[in-house]
C-alpha positions as CSV (number, residue, x, y, z in Angstrom):
1,M,12.2,235.8,177.0
2,L,11.2,232.7,178.9
3,D,7.6,232.5,180.0
4,Q,7.6,232.9,183.8
5,S,4.1,231.4,184.2
6,Y,5.8,228.1,183.3
7,C,7.6,228.2,186.7
8,Q,4.3,228.6,188.4
9,I,2.8,225.7,186.5
10,V,5.8,223.5,187.4
11,R,5.4,224.4,191.1
12,D,1.7,223.6,190.9
13,L,2.4,220.2,189.3
14,A,5.1,219.3,191.8
15,A,2.7,220.2,194.6
16,L,-0.1,218.1,193.0
17,H,2.2,215.0,192.7
18,H,3.8,215.5,196.1
19,P,1.2,216.5,198.6
20,N,3.6,215.8,201.4
21,G,6.3,217.9,199.8
22,Y,9.7,217.4,198.4
23,E,13.2,218.6,199.2
24,A,16.5,219.3,197.5
25,H,18.9,216.9,199.1
26,P,22.5,215.8,198.2
27,A,21.4,212.1,198.6
28,A,18.7,212.3,196.1
29,P,18.2,209.2,193.9
30,S,20.2,209.2,190.7
31,N,18.7,206.0,189.2
32,L,15.3,204.2,189.0
33,K,16.3,201.5,191.6
34,D,17.2,204.1,194.2
35,L,14.2,206.2,193.4
36,K,11.9,203.2,194.0
37,A,13.7,202.3,197.2
38,S,13.4,205.9,198.4
39,I,9.7,206.0,197.8
40,K,9.2,202.6,199.4
41,W,10.9,203.7,202.6
42,G,8.8,206.9,202.7
43,G,9.9,210.3,203.9
44,T,10.1,213.4,201.9
45,F,10.7,213.0,198.2
46,K,14.2,214.0,197.4
47,V,15.6,215.8,194.3
48,S,19.1,216.8,193.4
49,P,20.2,220.3,194.4
50,D,23.0,220.2,191.8
51,H,23.3,222.4,188.7
52,C,20.5,224.8,189.6
53,D,22.3,227.9,188.2
54,N,21.5,229.2,184.7
55,T,18.4,227.0,184.3
56,I,15.1,228.0,182.6
57,Y,13.6,228.5,186.1
58,T,13.6,231.7,188.0
59,T,15.0,230.2,191.2
60,P,16.6,227.0,192.4
61,A,13.4,226.2,194.2
62,A,11.5,226.3,190.9
63,N,14.1,224.0,189.4
64,H,13.7,221.6,192.4
65,A,9.9,221.7,191.7
66,A,10.6,220.8,188.0
67,R,12.8,217.9,189.1
68,A,10.1,216.7,191.6
69,W,7.5,216.7,188.8
70,H,9.9,215.1,186.3
71,D,11.3,212.4,188.6
72,I,7.9,211.2,189.9
73,W,7.1,210.3,186.3
74,H,10.1,208.0,186.3
75,Y,8.5,206.2,189.2
76,Y,5.0,206.1,187.7
77,L,6.3,204.8,184.4
78,D,9.0,202.5,185.8
79,A,11.3,204.4,183.4
80,E,15.0,204.3,183.7
81,F,17.2,207.4,183.8
82,D,18.5,206.8,180.3
83,T,17.6,208.2,176.9
84,Q,14.6,205.9,176.4
85,G,13.3,206.5,180.0
86,E,13.8,210.2,179.7
87,T,11.8,210.2,176.4
88,E,9.0,208.3,178.0
89,V,8.9,210.8,180.9
90,W,9.0,213.7,178.5
91,K,6.0,212.4,176.6
92,A,4.0,211.8,179.9
93,Q,4.8,215.3,181.1
94,C,3.6,216.8,177.8
95,R,0.5,214.8,177.8
96,E,-0.2,216.0,181.4
97,L,0.3,219.6,180.3
98,V,-2.2,219.2,177.5
99,Q,-4.7,217.4,179.8
100,R,-4.5,220.0,182.6
101,Y,-3.7,223.2,180.7
102,R,-5.4,222.7,177.3
103,H,-7.0,226.2,177.4
104,H,-4.0,228.1,178.8
105,P,-2.8,230.7,176.4
106,S,0.8,229.7,176.9
107,L,0.3,225.9,176.5
108,I,2.5,225.8,173.4
109,V,5.3,227.6,175.2
110,F,4.9,225.1,178.2
111,L,5.2,222.2,175.8
112,E,8.2,223.7,174.0
113,L,10.0,224.4,177.3
114,T,9.3,220.9,178.6
115,T,10.6,219.4,175.3
116,I,13.7,221.5,175.4
117,E,14.3,220.9,179.1
118,V,14.1,217.1,178.8
119,L,14.5,216.0,175.2
120,G,16.7,218.9,174.1
121,Q,19.1,218.4,176.9
122,I,19.3,214.7,176.5
123,E,20.1,215.1,172.8
124,Y,22.7,217.7,173.6
125,F,24.2,215.3,176.2
126,D,24.2,212.4,173.7
127,E,26.0,214.6,171.2
128,H,28.5,216.4,173.4
129,G,29.0,214.1,176.5
130,H,27.7,216.8,178.9
131,F,24.7,218.9,179.5
132,P,24.5,222.5,178.2
133,P,26.7,224.6,180.4
134,N,24.1,227.3,180.4
135,Q,20.7,225.8,180.2
136,R,18.9,229.1,180.1
137,L,20.9,230.2,177.0
138,F,20.4,226.8,175.4
139,A,16.6,227.0,176.0
140,Q,16.4,230.6,174.7
141,A,18.4,229.6,171.5
142,C,16.1,226.6,171.0
143,L,13.0,228.7,171.4
144,L,14.3,231.4,168.9
145,E,15.3,228.7,166.4
146,G,12.1,226.7,166.9
147,A,14.3,223.7,167.2
148,Y,11.7,221.6,169.2
149,R,8.5,223.3,168.2
150,D,7.3,220.5,165.9
151,K,7.9,217.9,168.6
152,A,6.1,220.1,171.1
153,L,3.2,220.8,168.8
154,S,2.7,217.1,168.1
155,F,1.0,216.7,171.4
156,L,-1.8,219.0,170.3
157,T,-2.7,216.8,167.4
158,N,-2.8,213.5,169.3
């Protein structure tokens, strides 16, 4: 159901933004201040290893790549880890997908999955007080319902 080429795209983008690599680490930054300090002090970029089961990605390593791609945008944009900051990061990620993969036959799916992964989960959290317990099922349901299709497609008309 979920487009597996998305996992490869995410790994490629993480590698592009992190030429020196990244790692899953329990002490990964959980807010913008800590993220900026972590980058300032150097070393390997750290992402959270938590909650990697039942995601839209094929492996925990692919989920770590998605976090590395996502979190670096918080740094680039100086965007907090709140709803507003997540929305800014989601938009930047979608714009990057369009810029780099405009002619990829699965671009619309990539945009939809990114929208569900970021915006959909934030909206779910805001409504329920927690993230979807099974992110894979949540994403599949959103894809089937077309719940975020219009928001994803909006990046193709800008």
